[in-house]
All heavy atoms as an XYZ file, in Angstrom:
690
protein
N      -0.019      5.386      9.898
C      -1.186      5.540     10.657
C      -1.055      4.592     11.846
O      -1.386      3.400     11.747
C      -2.386      5.232      9.772
C      -3.711      5.372     10.462
S      -5.115      4.972      9.347
C      -4.624      5.376      7.734
N      -0.657      5.062     12.979
C      -0.590      4.261     14.213
C      -1.995      4.164     14.845
O      -2.698      5.178     14.857
C       0.419      4.817     15.200
C       1.824      4.605     14.742
S       2.367      2.897     14.638
C       2.174      2.347     16.346
N      -2.336      3.050     15.401
C      -3.568      2.856     16.070
C      -3.378      3.339     17.542
O      -2.485      2.858     18.229
C      -4.050      1.384     16.060
C      -4.198      0.977     14.650
C      -5.277      1.238     16.889
C      -4.415     -0.509     14.489
N      -4.119      4.402     17.880
C      -4.075      4.867     19.259
C      -5.490      5.043     19.724
O      -6.235      5.893     19.115
C      -3.294      6.251     19.259
C      -3.196      6.816     20.632
O      -3.826      6.261     21.565
O      -2.488      7.775     20.781
N      -5.912      4.364     20.770
C      -7.224      4.414     21.218
C      -7.653      5.842     21.660
O      -8.872      6.161     21.559
C      -7.426      3.476     22.353
C      -8.873      3.284     22.748
C      -8.986      2.155     23.803
C     -10.367      2.112     24.395
N     -11.350      1.501     23.529
N      -6.773      6.640     22.040
C      -7.029      8.012     22.532
C      -7.215      8.940     21.367
O      -7.681     10.068     21.643
C      -6.012      8.397     23.495
C      -5.877      7.542     24.687
O      -6.902      7.108     25.206
N      -4.716      7.257     25.195
N      -6.815      8.599     20.208
C      -6.957      9.540     19.045
C      -8.209      9.291     18.322
O      -8.484      8.135     17.950
C      -5.788      9.258     18.129
C      -4.746     10.423     18.050
C      -3.702     10.106     17.053
O      -4.025     10.134     15.861
O      -2.614      9.840     17.480
N      -9.039     10.285     18.192
C     -10.331     10.116     17.485
C     -10.163     10.933     16.240
O     -10.085     12.187     16.296
C     -11.491     10.590     18.328
C     -12.823     10.451     17.561
C     -11.576      9.744     19.658
N     -10.238     10.296     15.063
C     -10.116     11.057     13.758
C     -11.417     11.846     13.487
O     -12.438     11.507     14.163
C      -9.950      9.925     12.763
C     -10.499      8.698     13.356
C     -10.411      8.920     14.807
N     -11.357     12.778     12.595
C     -12.599     13.518     12.303
C     -13.630     12.551     11.669
O     -13.252     11.438     11.240
C     -12.096     14.541     11.267
C     -10.755     14.041     10.781
C     -10.256     13.217     11.845
N     -14.832     13.026     11.463
C     -15.912     12.169     10.926
C     -15.622     11.859      9.466
O     -15.922     12.669      8.572
C     -17.285     12.842     11.091
C     -17.662     12.956     12.562
C     -17.795     11.594     13.270
O     -18.393     10.670     12.597
O     -17.366     11.424     14.261
N     -15.091     10.722      9.215
C     -14.848     10.205      7.873
C     -15.481      8.780      7.840
O     -15.348      8.085      8.793
C     -13.308     10.086      7.595
C     -12.687     11.451      7.671
C     -13.087      9.357      6.248
C     -11.151     11.375      7.655
N     -16.120      8.459      6.735
C     -16.804      7.212      6.553
C     -15.698      6.175      6.175
O     -15.428      6.063      4.984
C     -17.920      7.272      5.585
C     -18.703      5.910      5.394
O     -18.274      4.945      6.146
O     -19.605      5.866      4.688
N     -15.049      5.544      7.149
C     -13.959      4.651      6.865
C     -14.443      3.310      6.260
O     -13.653      2.497      5.878
C     -13.179      4.378      8.125
C     -12.361      5.574      8.562
C     -12.615      6.386      9.562
C     -11.095      5.845      7.787
C     -11.820      7.475      9.907
C     -10.334      6.961      8.080
C     -10.693      7.705      9.136
O      -9.877      8.819      9.468
N     -15.756      3.174      6.186
C     -16.258      1.918      5.488
C     -16.210      2.176      3.975
O     -16.378      1.248      3.163
C     -17.695      1.576      5.942
O     -18.557      2.738      5.605
C     -17.797      1.268      7.372
N     -16.107      3.479      3.543
C     -16.095      3.787      2.098
C     -14.746      4.397      1.591
O     -14.483      4.325      0.459
C     -17.230      4.775      1.797
C     -18.569      4.248      2.014
C     -18.951      3.188      0.953
O     -18.528      3.322     -0.248
O     -19.683      2.254      1.370
N     -14.052      5.038      2.481
C     -12.813      5.781      2.133
C     -11.606      5.322      2.854
O     -11.669      5.074      4.023
C     -13.084      7.262      2.394
C     -14.075      7.925      1.549
C     -15.408      8.031      1.964
C     -13.763      8.376      0.256
C     -16.361      8.593      1.121
C     -14.727      8.952     -0.544
C     -16.079      9.055     -0.067
O     -16.986      9.604     -0.902
N     -10.470      5.408      2.165
C      -9.156      5.155      2.752
C      -8.555      6.530      2.905
O      -8.588      7.375      1.927
C      -8.328      4.252      1.790
C      -6.911      4.081      2.317
C      -5.777      4.715      1.899
C      -6.550      3.298      3.433
N      -4.691      4.300      2.507
C      -5.120      3.461      3.497
C      -7.148      2.462      4.284
C      -4.377      2.802      4.462
C      -6.405      1.805      5.294
C      -4.996      1.957      5.320
N      -7.938      6.775      4.051
C      -7.200      8.057      4.192
C      -5.755      7.847      4.003
O      -5.111      7.021      4.686
C      -7.527      8.606      5.636
C      -6.913      9.981      5.918
C      -7.294     10.518      7.218
O      -7.836      9.772      8.075
O      -7.008     11.686      7.420
N      -5.186      8.553      3.067
C      -3.780      8.404      2.739
C      -2.892      9.050      3.831
O      -3.471      9.817      4.636
C      -3.366      8.981      1.427
O      -3.606     10.458      1.548
C      -4.242      8.468      0.269
N      -1.674      8.787      3.840
C      -0.703      9.397      4.756
C      -0.734     10.958      4.642
O      -0.492     11.573      5.681
C       0.720      8.796      4.397
C       1.881      9.517      4.860
C       3.124      8.844      4.440
N       2.918      7.769      3.440
C       3.829      6.922      3.196
N       4.993      7.007      3.640
N       3.531      5.961      2.248
N      -1.003     11.434      3.477
C      -1.105     12.880      3.332
C      -2.488     13.473      3.684
O      -2.737     14.707      3.672
C      -0.889     13.229      1.884
C       0.510     12.851      1.428
O       1.418     12.817      2.252
O       0.640     12.521      0.224
N      -3.437     12.614      4.169
C      -4.741     13.106      4.529
C      -5.765     13.138      3.496
O      -6.931     13.561      3.740
N      -5.352     12.749      2.293
C      -6.341     12.660      1.109
C      -7.208     11.445      1.348
O      -6.845     10.416      1.911
C      -5.617     12.530     -0.204
C      -4.743     13.751     -0.487
O      -5.119     14.831     -0.050
O      -3.688     13.532     -1.131
N      -8.485     11.514      0.800
C      -9.395     10.437      0.867
C      -9.520      9.705     -0.536
O      -9.701     10.396     -1.505
C     -10.737     10.871      1.399
C     -10.766     11.468      2.758
C     -12.196     11.902      3.037
C     -10.368     10.528      3.757
N      -9.559      8.387     -0.470
C      -9.712      7.618     -1.744
C     -10.773      6.646     -1.449
O     -10.768      5.878     -0.434
C      -8.421      6.840     -2.116
C      -7.207      7.832     -2.311
C      -8.611      6.081     -3.417
C      -5.909      7.127     -2.528
N     -11.727      6.502     -2.355
C     -12.803      5.477     -2.222
C     -12.113      4.134     -2.448
O     -11.206      3.973     -3.318
C     -13.879      5.617     -3.222
C     -14.830      6.857     -2.993
C     -15.810      7.057     -4.084
N     -16.078      5.965     -4.892
C     -17.164      5.160     -4.846
N     -18.073      5.468     -3.951
N     -17.417      4.167     -5.653
N     -12.508      3.132     -1.644
C     -11.911      1.783     -1.837
C     -12.140      1.357     -3.278
O     -11.253      0.696     -3.827
C     -12.537      0.820     -0.806
C     -12.177      1.121      0.627
C     -13.246      1.409      1.533
C     -10.912      1.176      1.082
C     -13.006      1.694      2.807
C     -10.636      1.534      2.385
C     -11.695      1.766      3.232
O     -11.334      2.084      4.551
N     -13.230      1.698     -3.872
C     -13.549      1.207     -5.226
C     -12.613      1.817     -6.213
O     -12.469      1.309     -7.298
C     -15.089      1.638     -5.550
N     -11.966      2.920     -5.888
C     -11.029      3.558     -6.803
C      -9.550      3.158     -6.631
O      -8.714      3.565     -7.346
C     -11.103      5.117     -6.674
C     -12.430      5.655     -7.060
O     -13.143      5.005     -7.857
O     -12.825      6.749     -6.548
N      -9.340      2.368     -5.656
C      -8.004      1.844     -5.332
C      -7.634      0.636     -6.220
O      -8.525     -0.079     -6.623
C      -7.824      1.403     -3.880
C      -8.028      2.631     -2.829
S      -8.158      2.036     -1.164
C      -6.542      1.464     -0.824
N      -6.395      0.601     -6.546
C      -5.931     -0.618     -7.367
C      -5.933     -1.819     -6.487
O      -5.972     -1.714     -5.277
C      -4.509     -0.418     -7.953
O      -3.629     -0.337     -6.834
C      -4.407      0.867     -8.789
N      -5.877     -3.022     -7.104
C      -5.900     -4.238     -6.272
C      -4.691     -4.212     -5.395
O      -4.832     -4.611     -4.220
C      -5.849     -5.423     -7.231
C      -7.063     -5.649     -7.987
O      -8.123     -5.024     -7.714
O      -7.102     -6.470     -8.941
N      -3.534     -3.872     -5.884
C      -2.240     -3.827     -5.056
C      -2.380     -2.875     -3.906
O      -1.974     -3.167     -2.772
C      -1.041     -3.507     -5.878
C      -0.528     -4.652     -6.712
O      -0.839     -5.767     -6.372
N       0.152     -4.370     -7.776
N      -3.023     -1.729     -4.161
C      -3.140     -0.744     -3.092
C      -4.121     -1.269     -2.039
O      -3.835     -1.124     -0.827
C      -3.753      0.592     -3.671
C      -3.585      1.733     -2.700
N      -4.081      2.995     -3.034
C      -3.016      1.918     -1.497
C      -3.878      3.859     -2.039
N      -3.257      3.189     -1.128
N      -5.128     -1.910     -2.407
C      -6.092     -2.545     -1.450
C      -5.377     -3.575     -0.536
O      -5.469     -3.603      0.657
C      -7.275     -3.296     -2.154
C      -8.451     -2.421     -2.495
C      -9.429     -3.286     -3.371
C      -9.143     -1.868     -1.320
N      -4.631     -4.425     -1.205
C      -3.869     -5.474     -0.543
C      -2.826     -4.904      0.360
O      -2.731     -5.311      1.545
C      -3.262     -6.466     -1.497
C      -4.373     -7.279     -2.198
C      -2.241     -7.443     -0.801
C      -3.806     -8.056     -3.449
N      -2.119     -3.882     -0.086
C      -1.046     -3.311      0.772
C      -1.722     -2.575      1.979
O      -1.173     -2.611      3.098
C      -0.215     -2.260     -0.041
C       0.672     -3.047     -0.986
O       1.029     -4.198     -0.796
N       1.140     -2.359     -1.995
N      -2.812     -1.908      1.710
C      -3.505     -1.192      2.871
C      -3.975     -2.161      3.894
O      -3.869     -1.935      5.074
C      -4.637     -0.316      2.315
N      -4.627     -3.294      3.376
C      -5.071     -4.307      4.324
C      -3.904     -4.958      5.100
O      -4.086     -5.111      6.350
C      -5.854     -5.359      3.531
C      -6.500     -6.377      4.406
N      -5.900     -7.492      4.847
C      -7.815     -6.365      4.834
C      -6.769     -8.130      5.592
N      -7.945     -7.510      5.637
N      -2.875     -5.145      4.438
C      -1.677     -5.767      5.141
C      -1.150     -4.757      6.238
O      -0.730     -5.277      7.269
C      -0.568     -6.158      4.162
C      -0.941     -7.359      3.351
O      -1.876     -8.121      3.665
N      -0.228     -7.466      2.207
N      -1.095     -3.488      5.823
C      -0.651     -2.506      6.838
C      -1.498     -2.504      8.046
O      -1.033     -2.481      9.203
C      -0.496     -1.139      6.185
C      -0.036     -0.047      7.118
S      -0.051      1.566      6.430
C      -1.758      1.968      6.605
N      -2.811     -2.377      7.886
C      -3.720     -2.347      8.965
C      -3.561     -3.607      9.793
O      -3.615     -3.619     11.053
C      -5.190     -2.195      8.499
C      -5.407     -0.783      7.858
C      -6.200     -2.438      9.617
C      -5.220      0.317      8.857
N      -3.513     -4.781      9.211
C      -3.344     -6.035      9.873
C      -2.134     -6.011     10.735
O      -2.188     -6.487     11.848
C      -3.232     -7.175      8.762
C      -3.435     -8.523      9.333
C      -3.558     -9.550      8.119
O      -2.498     -9.768      7.515
O      -4.669    -10.042      7.949
N      -0.977     -5.548     10.214
C       0.227     -5.410     11.051
C      -0.017     -4.491     12.168
O       0.436     -4.779     13.384
C       1.408     -4.934     10.237
C       2.012     -5.945      9.241
C       3.343     -5.413      8.643
N       3.193     -4.112      8.042
C       2.890     -3.933      6.710
N       2.579     -4.958      6.029
N       2.774     -2.671      6.237
N      -0.640     -3.349     12.006
C      -0.853     -2.442     13.086
C      -1.798     -3.000     14.116
O      -1.566     -2.743     15.320
C      -1.417     -1.110     12.563
C      -0.355     -0.341     11.828
C      -0.841      0.913     11.214
O      -1.992      1.223     11.204
N       0.116      1.750     10.684
N      -2.784     -3.820     13.764
C      -3.741     -4.426     14.707
C      -2.922     -5.428     15.491
O      -3.080     -5.460     16.717
C      -4.940     -5.112     13.950
C      -5.656     -6.053     14.901
C      -5.845     -4.052     13.383
N      -2.026     -6.229     14.885
C      -1.206     -7.161     15.654
C      -0.339     -6.449     16.665
O      -0.197     -6.870     17.806
C      -0.315     -7.987     14.713
S      -1.190     -9.216     13.730
N       0.250     -5.296     16.208
C       1.034     -4.533     17.201
C       0.268     -4.006     18.329
O       0.695     -4.007     19.461
C       1.749     -3.318     16.459
C       2.848     -3.753     15.500
O       3.298     -4.941     15.559
O       3.210     -2.922     14.645
N      -0.937     -3.560     18.069
C      -1.800     -3.018     19.102
C      -2.200     -4.177     20.116
O      -2.103     -3.918     21.319
C      -3.128     -2.519     18.413
C      -4.154     -2.091     19.424
C      -4.134     -0.777     19.927
C      -5.269     -2.882     19.693
C      -5.139     -0.383     20.861
C      -6.246     -2.477     20.463
C      -6.221     -1.194     21.172
N      -2.529     -5.330     19.564
C      -2.848     -6.493     20.460
C      -1.628     -6.826     21.307
O      -1.787     -7.118     22.462
C      -3.379     -7.624     19.576
C      -4.797     -7.271     19.024
C      -3.474     -8.928     20.446
C      -5.219     -8.261     17.933
N      -0.412     -6.902     20.708
C       0.777     -7.259     21.415
C       1.119     -6.186     22.521
O       1.490     -6.576     23.604
C       1.955     -7.405     20.436
C       1.890     -8.671     19.684
O       1.219     -9.666     20.123
N       2.499     -8.662     18.458
N       0.886     -4.901     22.235
C       1.130     -3.860     23.185
C       0.206     -4.029     24.403
O       0.596     -3.921     25.539
C       0.939     -2.479     22.610
C       2.131     -1.907     21.845
C       2.077     -0.442     21.653
N       0.817      0.012     21.063
C       0.479      0.071     19.806
N       1.356     -0.316     18.887
N      -0.652      0.463     19.373
N      -1.066     -4.341     24.047
C      -2.072     -4.499     25.141
C      -1.682     -5.745     25.978
O      -1.783     -5.685     27.212
C      -3.488     -4.711     24.597
S      -4.200     -3.251     23.817
N      -1.248     -6.827     25.313
C      -0.861     -8.013     26.092
C       0.417     -7.731     26.896
O       0.456     -8.169     28.098
C      -0.596     -9.144     25.113
N       1.332     -7.052     26.369
C       2.536     -6.699     27.159
C       2.261     -5.878     28.365
O       2.922     -5.922     29.511
C       3.534     -6.026     26.273
C       4.269     -6.933     25.302
O       4.243     -8.124     25.511
N       4.757     -6.343     24.271
N       1.198     -5.030     28.340
C       0.788     -4.132     29.412
C      -0.268     -4.784     30.274
O      -0.701     -4.104     31.219
C       0.288     -2.865     28.880
C       1.287     -2.019     28.117
C       0.656     -0.794     27.477
N       1.635     -0.083     26.646
C       1.276      0.798     25.713
N       0.006      1.116     25.619
N       2.206      1.414     25.036
N      -0.672     -6.038     29.935
C      -1.686     -6.736     30.584
C      -2.993     -5.977     30.644
O      -3.659     -5.827     31.675
C      -1.236     -7.105     32.097
C      -2.032     -8.273     32.628
O      -2.660     -9.074     31.779
N      -2.111     -8.323     33.869
N      -3.347     -5.289     29.503
C      -4.524     -4.507     29.398
C      -5.525     -5.147     28.386
O      -5.007     -5.795     27.434
C      -4.216     -3.150     28.835
C      -3.324     -2.298     29.756
C      -2.973     -0.957     29.073
O      -3.042     -0.864     27.763
O      -2.498     -0.105     29.814
N      -6.743     -4.995     28.563
C      -7.765     -5.439     27.592
C      -8.361     -4.222     27.012
O      -9.067     -3.487     27.692
C      -8.819     -6.293     28.236
C      -8.298     -7.665     28.631
C      -9.402     -8.554     29.155
O     -10.538     -8.409     28.694
O      -9.121     -9.429     30.001
N      -8.108     -3.974     25.741
C      -8.643     -2.821     25.065
C      -9.288     -3.175     23.818
O      -8.913     -4.198     23.157
C      -7.577     -1.717     24.796
C      -7.007     -1.119     26.026
C      -6.188      0.084     25.666
O      -6.061      0.582     24.569
N      -5.480      0.618     26.715
N     -10.360     -2.532     23.393
C     -10.972     -2.738     22.088
C     -10.283     -1.847     21.036
O      -9.757     -0.872     21.296
C     -12.468     -2.195     22.204
C     -13.300     -2.980     23.241
C     -13.638     -4.365     22.768
O     -13.911     -4.491     21.533
O     -13.703     -5.309     23.626
N     -10.318     -2.451     19.812
C      -9.903     -1.624     18.686
C     -10.768     -0.416     18.490
O     -11.947     -0.540     18.741
C      -9.983     -2.459     17.447
C      -8.817     -3.453     17.062
C      -9.156     -4.260     15.850
C      -7.479     -2.737     16.995
N     -10.158      0.698     18.145
C     -11.016      1.850     17.864
C     -12.083      1.501     16.711
O     -11.711      0.815     15.847
C     -10.033      2.906     17.420
C      -8.771      2.522     18.022
C      -8.742      0.991     18.061
N     -13.180      2.063     16.765
C     -14.245      1.776     15.860
C     -13.809      2.126     14.455
O     -14.162      1.316     13.495
C     -15.538      2.561     16.218
C     -16.684      2.187     15.292
C     -17.986      2.906     15.723
O     -18.065      3.379     16.878
O     -18.837      3.012     14.827
N     -13.060      3.260     14.163
C     -12.669      3.582     12.908
C     -11.748      2.558     12.309
O     -11.753      2.361     11.083
C     -12.102      4.997     12.802
C     -10.733      5.129     13.327
C      -9.606      5.134     12.495
C     -10.359      5.262     14.702
C      -8.258      5.224     12.955
C      -9.084      5.450     15.205
C      -8.084      5.373     14.300
O      -6.787      5.578     14.794
N     -10.926      1.822     13.064
C     -10.129      0.818     12.602
C     -10.910     -0.413     12.089
O     -10.688     -0.995     11.021
C      -9.019      0.362     13.596
C      -8.214     -0.853     13.092
C      -8.141      1.534     14.013
N     -11.912     -0.788     12.880
C     -12.849     -1.825     12.512
C     -13.568     -1.494     11.223
O     -13.783     -2.324     10.287
C     -13.823     -2.112     13.582
C     -13.171     -2.740     14.783
C     -14.107     -2.944     15.994
O     -15.348     -2.860     15.777
O     -13.599     -3.348     17.068
N     -13.998     -0.186     11.054
C     -14.588      0.298      9.860
C     -13.634      0.167      8.635
O     -14.080     -0.234      7.537
C     -15.058      1.683      9.974
C     -16.280      1.833     10.936
C     -16.580      3.286     11.198
O     -15.979      4.222     10.778
N     -17.671      3.475     11.932
N     -12.390      0.500      8.800
C     -11.433      0.408      7.711
C     -11.259     -1.054      7.261
O     -11.240     -1.300      6.082
C     -10.001      0.840      8.184
C      -9.765      2.388      8.213
S      -8.044      2.680      8.459
C      -8.215      4.019      9.635
N     -11.125     -1.897      8.222
C     -10.983     -3.323      7.882
C     -12.195     -3.829      7.150
O     -12.106     -4.484      6.105
C     -10.740     -4.206      9.132
C      -9.415     -3.853      9.824
C     -10.812     -5.728      8.894
C      -9.164     -4.369     11.216
N     -13.343     -3.438      7.613
C     -14.578     -3.814      6.927
C     -14.679     -3.306      5.543
O     -15.052     -3.998      4.613
C     -15.804     -3.415      7.773
C     -17.130     -3.857      7.166
O     -17.256     -5.047      6.885
O     -18.068     -3.003      6.985
N     -14.298     -1.974      5.326
C     -14.384     -1.402      4.052
C     -13.398     -2.057      3.041
O     -13.754     -2.380      1.907
N     -12.162     -2.294      3.530
C     -11.175     -2.968      2.659
C     -11.549     -4.347      2.266
O     -11.547     -4.760      1.135
C      -9.796     -3.018      3.410
C      -9.040     -1.633      3.544
C      -8.019     -1.790      4.598
C      -8.479     -1.313      2.205
N     -12.041     -5.119      3.234
C     -12.408     -6.507      2.998
C     -13.621     -6.589      2.100
O     -13.780     -7.485      1.326
C     -12.617     -7.263      4.274
C     -11.230     -7.531      4.985
C     -11.355     -8.244      6.292
O     -12.503     -8.510      6.747
O     -10.248     -8.636      6.822
N     -14.605     -5.662      2.323
C     -15.805     -5.682      1.448
C     -15.436     -5.432      0.000
O     -15.925     -6.109     -0.891
C     -16.812     -4.635      1.944
O     -17.257     -4.921      3.309
C     -18.046     -4.491      0.987
N     -14.554     -4.476     -0.201
C     -14.174     -4.176     -1.599
C     -13.332     -5.334     -2.171
O     -13.416     -5.685     -3.355
C     -13.323     -2.815     -1.647
C     -12.861     -2.447     -3.054
C     -14.080     -2.200     -3.943
O     -15.090     -1.754     -3.517
O     -13.895     -2.338     -5.156
N     -12.494     -5.969     -1.346
C     -11.685     -7.130     -1.891
C     -12.653     -8.257     -2.230
O     -12.380     -8.933     -3.232
C     -10.710     -7.542     -0.786
C      -9.534     -6.458     -0.593
S      -8.532     -6.801      0.889
C      -7.543     -8.111      0.376
N     -13.674     -8.502     -1.461
C     -14.667     -9.574     -1.825
C     -15.411     -9.253     -2.997
O     -15.658    -10.180     -3.877
C     -15.653     -9.761     -0.636
C     -15.024    -10.464      0.536
C     -16.020    -10.486      1.699
C     -15.301    -11.099      2.959
N     -16.154    -10.981      4.118
N     -15.738     -8.008     -3.270
C     -16.385     -7.596     -4.549
C     -15.552     -7.974     -5.743
O     -16.065     -8.384     -6.800
C     -16.665     -6.109     -4.545
C     -17.745     -5.628     -3.689
C     -17.949     -4.089     -3.794
C     -18.827     -3.572     -2.783
N     -18.893     -2.077     -2.842
N     -14.202     -7.834     -5.563
C     -13.329     -8.126     -6.729
C     -12.923     -9.553     -6.764
O     -12.208     -9.968     -7.729
C     -12.036     -7.280     -6.586
C     -12.366     -5.758     -6.606
C     -11.184     -4.944     -6.528
N     -11.420     -3.584     -6.264
C     -10.538     -2.625     -6.417
N      -9.280     -2.954     -6.834
N     -10.920     -1.308     -6.186
N     -13.258    -10.312     -5.756
C     -12.993    -11.728     -5.695
C     -11.529    -11.922     -5.420
O     -10.854    -12.710     -5.939
C     -13.460    -12.469     -6.912
C     -13.804    -13.910     -6.603
O     -13.666    -14.348     -5.477
N     -14.191    -14.619     -7.611
């Protein structure tokens, strides 16, 4: 899942659901601890890549809202589990 500001995904509540590579939706609450951590790490790497691309192009861009929602959903579930 590459972060592209011009791509707008369909209406999915990314604060509650993770979208798999196959397009399936999984509630964060139903993900294993390892899956949560791996998903968070993947998003974190992609955000870093996005920021670096913007810096290399000397552009200031905001993260797409759905990415912020994913991060929030993942971190909220991780905090619930401590």
